[in-house]
Each structure stands twice: as C-alpha cells, then as structure tokens.
N, C-alpha and C positions, 0 to 999 in steps of 0.2 A: 416572468423571470427569463432573462436572456440566456443563451446557450453557454456563455462563459461562466455565468453564475452557477448554472446547473452542473457544469463540468467541475467546478470547485466543490460545491456542496454535496454532490453525489458521493464524494470520497468519504464522507462521514456518516452516510446512511448505514444503519446496522447490518443490513443484508450485504452491502458492498464490503464493509470491514470484515465480516465473518467469512465471506467468500474469499477475499484476498488472503486472509491469514490461514484458512484451512488449505486452500490450494497451494499456498506458499510452502507450508510444512510438507504436504504430500509431494510436491515437486522436488524439494530438497531430498526427501527419502528416495525418490526415484532416481535423482541424479547421483546419489551416493552409490547406487548399483548400476550406473551408466545406462539407464533406459531413456535415451534421449528423445525418441519420438513420442513416447507416452508422456514424458515430462513436458514437452512443448505443448501437447494437447491440454494437459491438466493445468499448466501454468497460464495459458492464454485464453482458451475457449470459455470457461465459466466466468472469468473476470470480465471479458469483453461483453458477453451476453447480459450479465447482471448490470453492467454499466449502461448498455443500450436501453434496457428495460427501465432502469431507474430514471435516466435522463429523459426518456420519452414519455413515461407514464406516471411517474411519482411526483406529487406536489412537494417540493423541497422548502417551501416557505417556512414551515415550522422549524426545520433544521437551521435555516439561515438566521432566524430570529433567536435561536438558542444561544447559550453561553459558549458552547462548543463551536457553533457556527460563527460567532463573533471572533473567537480565537483563531479559527481557520482563516477567516477573511483577513485578519491582521498579520498572521505569521506564516501561512502556507503559500509562500512565494514560489515562483518557478525554480529559484535556487534551492529551496528546501525540497521541492519535488525531485530535483536532481540528486540531492544528498540522499534521499530515500532510495532512489534508483541505484545509486552507487553502493549503498549498503546492501541491497539485495543482490547486486552483481558480485559483491564480495562473498556473500553467503553461498551463491551458486558455485563460485570457485572452490570454496571450502567443502561443499558437498561433493563436487566432482573429484577433488583430490583427497577426500576423506579426512579433512582437517577440521575437527570440531571447533577448535579455538578460532579458526577463521570465520566459521558460521557465527560464533558468538560475537566476534568483532563487528561483523556486518549487521547483526541485530542491534548492537549498541548504536551504530551509526544511524540506522533507521529510526530508532527511538529518539535519538538526538534531533533528527529531522522533524519528527512529530511534536516533540516537546520543547523545541527551541525557545519558544516564548516564555516558558516557565523556568528555564535555566537562568540562574543568576538573580531571579526575582525574590524579594523578601516579603 
C-alpha cells in the first residue's frame, strides 16, 4: 500500500478515531479555561504519534477493503478534510469564547464532512 493510501485509510482505524475524538473533547475543555499550552500538547501530540504508528506499522488492507474503507475512498476528498478542519476550528473558537452553541455548530460541520456521502441518499 502506498503512502497516500495509508494516509487516507489510517483516518478510519479505530485507534486513530478514538484518539482524535478523546483528545478533541479534552482539548475543548482545556480551551474553555484558556489553558493554551496544555491544549496544544493534548491536541497534537497523541494524534500525531498515533498517526505515525498506524501509518508505519499497521496493515491497513483490511480497512481498505471494508465498506467503511470503500466509503472513505469515494467521499473523503481533500475538500471534505478541509470541511472537517473548519468544523473543528469553529469548535475551538466556541470553546475559547465559552459559546456552547458554536461548539455544537462545529460538530455538525464535522459530521457533515464525515457523512457527506450518506446525505441525500435513499
């Protein structure tokens, strides 16, 4: 499997998903109380380490051949990755300014980025 494929499919590895969601929630909590240095460490270090480990050492063929892998291959474009990033940026602003509704809006944008291929399907 080439690096670009590994970069795509590692995003759906359970450990990567769990790491990103847990560190995301913790980061938002820390941002709420303006703990910027701790937030940056929690936000980036675990996610980067898990990504490196998965891309370097984990066989992602099973994920690639799964229905979720097929879905990601079809719909997780660079544009959708940007949508997810923008959603998290909005959540960050919401946490910094203590605006729960903005965090919720960012979450909806992230979920729209993940589930774009299912929206409008019958």
